[in-house]
RODO-2510 file (C-alpha; in nm, 4 decimals, decimal comma):
residues 336
     n   res          X          Y          Z
     1     x    -0,6077     0,7903     1,9604
     2     x    -0,5613     1,1033     1,7504
     3     x    -0,3015     1,3818     1,7846
     4     x    -0,3926     1,7353     1,6757
     5     x    -0,0417     1,8904     1,6799
     6     x     0,2169     1,6340     1,5754
     7     x     0,4418     1,9230     1,4716
     8     x     0,5053     1,9820     1,8432
     9     x     0,6972     1,6532     1,8604
    10     x     1,0059     1,8566     1,7737
    11     x     1,0135     1,9632     2,1396
    12     x     1,1198     1,6079     2,2292
    13     x     1,4664     1,7192     2,1174
    14     x     1,4544     1,9761     2,3987
    15     x     1,3617     1,7001     2,6462
    16     x     1,6583     1,4923     2,5270
    17     x     1,8845     1,7967     2,5562
    18     x     1,7583     1,8562     2,9108
    19     x     1,8370     1,4951     3,0039
    20     x     2,1887     1,5203     2,8626
    21     x     2,2453     1,8535     3,0391
    22     x     2,1345     1,7167     3,3771
    23     x     2,3507     1,4051     3,3359
    24     x     2,6490     1,6173     3,2351
    25     x     2,5970     1,8484     3,5358
    26     x     2,5725     1,5558     3,7773
    27     x     2,8882     1,3871     3,6447
    28     x     3,0799     1,7158     3,6352
    29     x     2,9946     1,7836     3,9991
    30     x     3,1168     1,4408     4,1044
    31     x     3,4359     1,4740     3,8986
    32     x     3,5044     1,8223     4,0346
    33     x     3,4780     1,7027     4,3926
    34     x     3,7149     1,4111     4,3258
    35     x     3,9732     1,6244     4,1498
    36     x     3,9916     1,9280     4,3760
    37     x     3,9324     1,7935     4,7232
    38     x     4,1051     1,5357     4,9382
    39     x     3,9212     1,2069     4,9734
    40     x     3,8472     1,2606     5,3429
    41     x     3,7270     1,6160     5,2763
    42     x     3,5016     1,4962     4,9924
    43     x     3,3411     1,2480     5,2273
    44     x     3,2735     1,5233     5,4802
    45     x     3,1328     1,7660     5,2188
    46     x     2,9121     1,5031     5,0609
    47     x     2,8032     1,3486     5,3875
    48     x     2,4571     1,4984     5,3591
    49     x     2,4302     1,4589     4,9805
    50     x     2,2361     1,1614     4,8431
    51     x     2,3323     1,0730     4,4816
    52     x     2,0304     0,8444     4,4537
    53     x     1,7911     1,1287     4,5375
    54     x     1,9734     1,3627     4,2979
    55     x     1,9192     1,1125     4,0176
    56     x     1,5546     1,0727     4,1173
    57     x     1,5010     1,4509     4,1030
    58     x     1,6596     1,4652     3,7583
    59     x     1,4416     1,1765     3,6419
    60     x     1,1266     1,3489     3,7694
    61     x     1,2240     1,6697     3,5876
    62     x     1,2832     1,4867     3,2589
    63     x     0,9548     1,2953     3,2893
    64     x     0,7689     1,6206     3,3642
    65     x     0,9149     1,7762     3,0488
    66     x     0,8169     1,4676     2,8469
    67     x     0,4544     1,4779     2,9641
    68     x     0,4441     1,8532     2,8979
    69     x     0,5404     1,7840     2,5356
    70     x     0,2775     1,5095     2,5244
    71     x     0,0204     1,7705     2,6291
    72     x     0,1435     2,0045     2,3548
    73     x     0,0704     1,7510     2,0793
    74     x    -0,2887     1,7440     2,2074
    75     x    -0,3903     1,3781     2,2347
    76     x    -0,7570     1,3231     2,1503
    77     x    -0,9831     1,0206     2,1794
    78     x    -1,3560     0,9770     2,1669
    79     x    -1,5594     1,1956     1,9339
    80     x    -1,8991     1,3471     1,8655
    81     x    -2,0661     1,4408     1,5379
    82     x    -2,1079     1,8152     1,4883
    83     x    -2,2651     2,0137     1,2066
    84     x    -2,0066     2,2445     1,0482
    85     x    -2,1218     2,5305     0,8279
    86     x    -1,8933     2,6874     0,5693
    87     x    -1,9288     3,0450     0,4526
    88     x    -1,7642     3,1981     0,1520
    89     x    -1,7996     3,3458    -0,1938
    90     x    -1,8039     3,1999    -0,5452
    91     x    -1,5036     3,2688    -0,7697
    92     x    -1,4956     3,1532    -1,1310
    93     x    -1,1441     3,1563    -1,2787
    94     x    -1,1388     3,1978    -1,6587
    95     x    -0,8008     3,1201    -1,8190
    96     x    -0,6934     3,1821    -2,1769
    97     x    -0,5412     2,8611    -2,3175
    98     x    -0,4842     2,9821    -2,6738
    99     x    -0,1375     2,9353    -2,8241
   100     x    -0,0504     3,2980    -2,7485
   101     x    -0,0237     3,1902    -2,3829
   102     x     0,2999     3,0095    -2,4739
   103     x     0,4751     3,3441    -2,5244
   104     x     0,7661     3,3828    -2,2843
   105     x     0,7515     3,7536    -2,2033
   106     x     0,6472     3,6232    -1,8597
   107     x     0,8589     3,3328    -1,7352
   108     x     0,8443     3,0392    -1,7817
   109     x     0,5555     3,1296    -2,0148
   110     x     0,2212     3,3044    -1,9770
   111     x     0,0171     2,9902    -1,9118
   112     x     0,2541     2,8300    -1,6601
   113     x     0,2941     3,1588    -1,4729
   114     x    -0,0855     3,1847    -1,4567
   115     x    -0,1138     2,8357    -1,3085
   116     x     0,1437     2,9183    -1,0396
   117     x    -0,0486     3,2350    -0,9469
   118     x    -0,3825     3,0524    -0,9177
   119     x    -0,2165     2,7913    -0,6938
   120     x    -0,1035     3,0744    -0,4644
   121     x    -0,4579     3,2165    -0,4621
   122     x    -0,5928     2,8792    -0,3454
   123     x    -0,3927     2,9126    -0,0236
   124     x    -0,5931     3,2228     0,0698
   125     x    -0,9352     3,0663     0,0281
   126     x    -1,1132     2,9518     0,3407
   127     x    -1,4492     2,8049     0,2499
   128     x    -1,4856     2,9931    -0,0794
   129     x    -1,6000     2,7950    -0,3819
   130     x    -1,3805     2,8135    -0,6897
   131     x    -1,4399     2,7013    -1,0477
   132     x    -1,2307     2,6851    -1,3644
   133     x    -1,3038     2,7624    -1,7296
   134     x    -1,0523     2,7284    -2,0131
   135     x    -1,1038     2,9114    -2,3389
   136     x    -0,9529     2,9687    -2,6797
   137     x    -1,1776     2,9763    -2,9904
   138     x    -1,4420     2,8139    -2,7688
   139     x    -1,4693     2,7545    -2,3956
   140     x    -1,5132     2,4619    -2,1592
   141     x    -1,6074     2,4308    -1,7917
   142     x    -1,3097     2,2335    -1,6608
   143     x    -1,4149     2,2387    -1,2952
   144     x    -1,7536     2,3569    -1,1612
   145     x    -1,7668     2,5664    -0,8441
   146     x    -1,6349     2,3552    -0,5582
   147     x    -1,4717     2,3635    -0,2148
   148     x    -1,2654     2,0587    -0,3121
   149     x    -0,9406     2,2475    -0,3652
   150     x    -0,7475     1,9269    -0,4294
   151     x    -0,9763     1,8364    -0,7185
   152     x    -0,9577     2,1914    -0,8518
   153     x    -0,5774     2,1797    -0,8392
   154     x    -0,5714     1,8602    -1,0472
   155     x    -0,7876     2,0305    -1,3123
   156     x    -0,5656     2,3388    -1,3050
   157     x    -0,2452     2,1397    -1,3521
   158     x    -0,3982     1,9616    -1,6524
   159     x    -0,4440     2,2883    -1,8433
   160     x    -0,2526     2,3171    -2,1701
   161     x    -0,2874     2,4975    -2,5024
   162     x    -0,4215     2,1725    -2,6504
   163     x    -0,7174     2,1404    -2,4123
   164     x    -0,9455     2,3460    -2,6432
   165     x    -0,9210     2,2068    -2,9996
   166     x    -1,0560     2,5191    -3,1668
   167     x    -0,7936     2,7915    -3,2096
   168     x    -0,8446     3,1630    -3,1622
   169     x    -0,9629     3,3699    -2,8664
   170     x    -1,3306     3,4246    -2,7859
   171     x    -1,3599     3,6152    -2,4590
   172     x    -1,7346     3,6690    -2,5059
   173     x    -1,8106     3,2956    -2,5009
   174     x    -1,5810     3,2432    -2,2019
   175     x    -1,7547     3,5187    -2,0042
   176     x    -2,0990     3,3877    -2,1001
   177     x    -2,0060     3,0412    -1,9790
   178     x    -1,8650     3,1838    -1,6555
   179     x    -2,1897     3,3715    -1,5913
   180     x    -2,3955     3,0553    -1,6471
   181     x    -2,1555     2,8632    -1,4207
   182     x    -2,2813     3,0663    -1,1238
   183     x    -2,6110     2,9754    -0,9590
   184     x    -2,9110     3,2087    -0,9445
   185     x    -2,8708     3,3009    -0,5786
   186     x    -2,7802     3,6584    -0,4741
   187     x    -2,4993     3,8109    -0,6793
   188     x    -2,3316     3,9776    -0,3795
   189     x    -2,0967     3,6844    -0,3321
   190     x    -2,0056     3,6159    -0,6976
   191     x    -1,6957     3,7101    -0,8959
   192     x    -1,5305     3,6219    -1,2253
   193     x    -1,1553     3,6556    -1,2811
   194     x    -1,0400     3,6519    -1,6446
   195     x    -0,6700     3,5922    -1,7119
   196     x    -0,5674     3,6579    -2,0725
   197     x    -0,3508     3,8696    -2,3008
   198     x    -0,6748     4,0313    -2,4220
   199     x    -0,6039     3,9576    -2,7874
   200     x    -0,9695     3,8886    -2,8740
   201     x    -1,0179     3,7490    -3,2262
   202     x    -1,3928     3,6857    -3,2316
   203     x    -1,7151     3,7581    -3,0458
   204     x    -1,8155     4,0689    -2,8517
   205     x    -1,6658     4,0705    -2,5008
   206     x    -1,8316     4,4027    -2,4185
   207     x    -2,1777     4,2502    -2,4706
   208     x    -2,0858     3,9673    -2,2305
   209     x    -1,9590     4,2209    -1,9761
   210     x    -2,2946     4,4003    -1,9971
   211     x    -2,4710     4,0683    -1,9207
   212     x    -2,2506     4,0214    -1,6150
   213     x    -2,3370     4,3752    -1,5028
   214     x    -2,7099     4,3017    -1,5382
   215     x    -2,6714     4,0000    -1,3100
   216     x    -2,4643     4,1988    -1,0614
   217     x    -2,1506     3,9872    -1,1131
   218     x    -1,8196     4,1715    -1,0957
   219     x    -1,5561     4,0769    -1,3527
   220     x    -1,1884     4,1217    -1,2657
   221     x    -0,9340     4,1078    -1,5450
   222     x    -0,5650     4,0224    -1,5301
   223     x    -0,3616     4,1151    -1,8367
   224     x    -0,0598     3,8977    -1,9000
   225     x     0,2014     3,9818    -2,1627
   226     x     0,3569     4,2999    -2,2974
   227     x     0,2442     4,5838    -2,5225
   228     x     0,5550     4,5323    -2,7373
   229     x     0,4500     4,1767    -2,8083
   230     x     0,6339     3,8448    -2,8061
   231     x     0,6861     3,5659    -3,0566
   232     x     0,5108     3,2406    -2,9702
   233     x     0,7579     2,9585    -2,9120
   234     x     0,6316     2,6104    -2,9962
   235     x     0,7767     2,2623    -2,9611
   236     x     0,7437     2,0042    -3,2385
   237     x     0,6740     1,6292    -3,2056
   238     x     1,0465     1,5523    -3,1995
   239     x     1,1205     1,8204    -2,9431
   240     x     1,2437     2,0782    -3,1924
   241     x     1,1658     2,4410    -3,1121
   242     x     1,0090     2,6786    -3,3649
   243     x     0,8079     3,0005    -3,3688
   244     x     0,4420     3,0119    -3,4694
   245     x     0,3605     3,1579    -3,8127
   246     x     0,0316     3,2654    -3,9675
   247     x    -0,1146     3,1338    -4,2940
   248     x     0,0912     3,3896    -4,4887
   249     x     0,4146     3,2612    -4,3369
   250     x     0,4697     3,5605    -4,1087
   251     x     0,5764     3,5182    -3,7488
   252     x     0,2877     3,5689    -3,5061
   253     x     0,3574     3,8245    -3,2339
   254     x     0,1141     3,8284    -2,9415
   255     x     0,0513     4,1659    -2,7761
   256     x    -0,1299     4,2567    -2,4571
   257     x    -0,4578     4,4419    -2,5212
   258     x    -0,4998     4,6349    -2,1969
   259     x    -0,7706     4,8648    -2,3317
   260     x    -1,0251     4,5844    -2,3788
   261     x    -0,9537     4,4272    -2,0404
   262     x    -0,9838     4,7606    -1,8599
   263     x    -1,3167     4,8238    -2,0319
   264     x    -1,4578     4,4832    -1,9299
   265     x    -1,3601     4,5418    -1,5665
   266     x    -1,4927     4,8991    -1,5674
   267     x    -1,8371     4,7980    -1,6994
   268     x    -1,8890     4,5486    -1,4143
   269     x    -1,7287     4,7659    -1,1407
   270     x    -1,4358     4,5270    -1,1185
   271     x    -1,0686     4,6185    -1,1490
   272     x    -0,7938     4,5483    -1,4021
   273     x    -0,4440     4,4396    -1,3015
   274     x    -0,1412     4,3914    -1,5242
   275     x     0,0556     4,0820    -1,4271
   276     x     0,4280     4,1184    -1,3719
   277     x     0,7050     3,8875    -1,2640
   278     x     0,6934     4,0012    -0,9010
   279     x     0,3190     4,0709    -0,8650
   280     x     0,0755     3,8691    -1,0733
   281     x    -0,2300     4,0504    -0,9403
   282     x    -0,4530     3,7772    -0,7972
   283     x    -0,3425     3,8481    -0,4400
   284     x    -0,4235     4,2153    -0,4891
   285     x    -0,7701     4,1362    -0,6295
   286     x    -0,8489     3,8991    -0,3436
   287     x    -0,7215     4,1200    -0,0617
   288     x    -0,8552     4,4512    -0,1944
   289     x    -1,1875     4,3281    -0,3333
   290     x    -1,2969     3,9682    -0,2817
   291     x    -1,2128     3,9414     0,0877
   292     x    -1,4705     4,2134     0,1610
   293     x    -1,7521     4,0426    -0,0346
   294     x    -2,0639     3,9404     0,1543
   295     x    -2,0299     3,5723     0,2367
   296     x    -2,3096     3,3173     0,2353
   297     x    -2,3501     2,9686     0,3730
   298     x    -2,2131     2,7393     0,1040
   299     x    -2,2104     2,3972     0,2667
   300     x    -2,3191     2,2383     0,5920
   301     x    -2,1990     1,8907     0,6790
   302     x    -2,1410     1,6640     0,9758
   303     x    -1,7813     1,6327     1,0912
   304     x    -1,6123     1,4345     1,3671
   305     x    -1,5036     1,6495     1,6596
   306     x    -1,2550     1,4693     1,8845
   307     x    -1,2513     1,5269     2,2604
   308     x    -0,9370     1,6985     2,3892
   309     x    -0,7382     1,4885     2,6371
   310     x    -0,4281     1,7055     2,6843
   311     x    -0,5367     1,7663     3,0450
   312     x    -0,4162     1,4193     3,1488
   313     x    -0,0481     1,4474     3,0459
   314     x    -0,0471     1,8109     3,1579
   315     x    -0,1751     1,7097     3,5019
   316     x     0,0901     1,4376     3,5281
   317     x     0,3597     1,6914     3,4327
   318     x     0,2444     1,9305     3,7074
   319     x     0,2349     1,6529     3,9707
   320     x     0,5857     1,5388     3,8768
   321     x     0,7142     1,8961     3,9042
   322     x     0,5585     1,9301     4,2495
   323     x     0,7268     1,6069     4,3632
   324     x     1,0585     1,7188     4,2138
   325     x     1,0369     2,0551     4,3915
   326     x     0,9510     1,9006     4,7287
   327     x     1,2167     1,6299     4,7103
   328     x     1,5469     1,7078     4,8816
   329     x     1,8845     1,5983     4,7483
   330     x     2,0130     1,5439     5,1010
   331     x     2,0100     1,2300     5,3106
   332     x     1,7753     1,1977     5,6027
   333     x     1,9445     1,2925     5,9260
   334     x     2,0002     0,9931     6,1496
   335     x     1,8471     1,0266     6,4938
   336     x     2,1015     1,0247     6,7724
***
């Protein structure tokens, strides 16, 4: 047996409360009659009242409530195989994992805040495929396009600034890899989301954006950081904290390059969003843009479909209520 709505079990507390209330009402009635009426008068008043039937009516009412709750949790048994088709779009998430993403102008730092935002985006997806690319001085396909959100989440949580050995920031290579990560089917359902501070140190991101435009793939950019810049806080092997310096011994300050990110989005007819503490931007991109994309059939598989059996406990509950309604609390009149 399988239950579709186990969350409805909480209504059993209401059934228990009903039972306690009925018991309290019955006992209070009996106590009231004993306290405020003479014994002979009580006997006359209660002559037609049958305590046994009163208890039976209460029992029927409680049982009816119990079976009603049983119907709510939707018992199921027996099943059939049914083909289920999923429709959705393809979203490739491209995340900057260079050391500049350790800057703390966004709390707890740029990279961790990005991971939290992507986790929130996952909750909105219903059948869409999602993939993950990490990049610094080079790029790597961490997770190919998939509907296995659990597997994607594991890959996302494993991201760190050490995942790409080569330092630097090469947005062109990351975009090129994201484009190749999509299949060659119609581009109407494809999107790339790049999350970075935009501090590109090598390559030509504009050329990669032009390639995406040629293939009809929209690129959305999320800028994370501040124009004023932030020092990059690092942690040593012994746990000591220090700030990153360049080869000349100067502190490295990472600044947000909004101009480049806006240009990339503009070329491909995407949009640019600046991440903030209250609004990261992924929700806005999904709701304003991606949710209106043309969807295609992504997967078709056979799934078990259980037969609903809630009708049985519901029918029992109705029958019990009918009996309870028809049953009198009074004794049968004796024939003279």
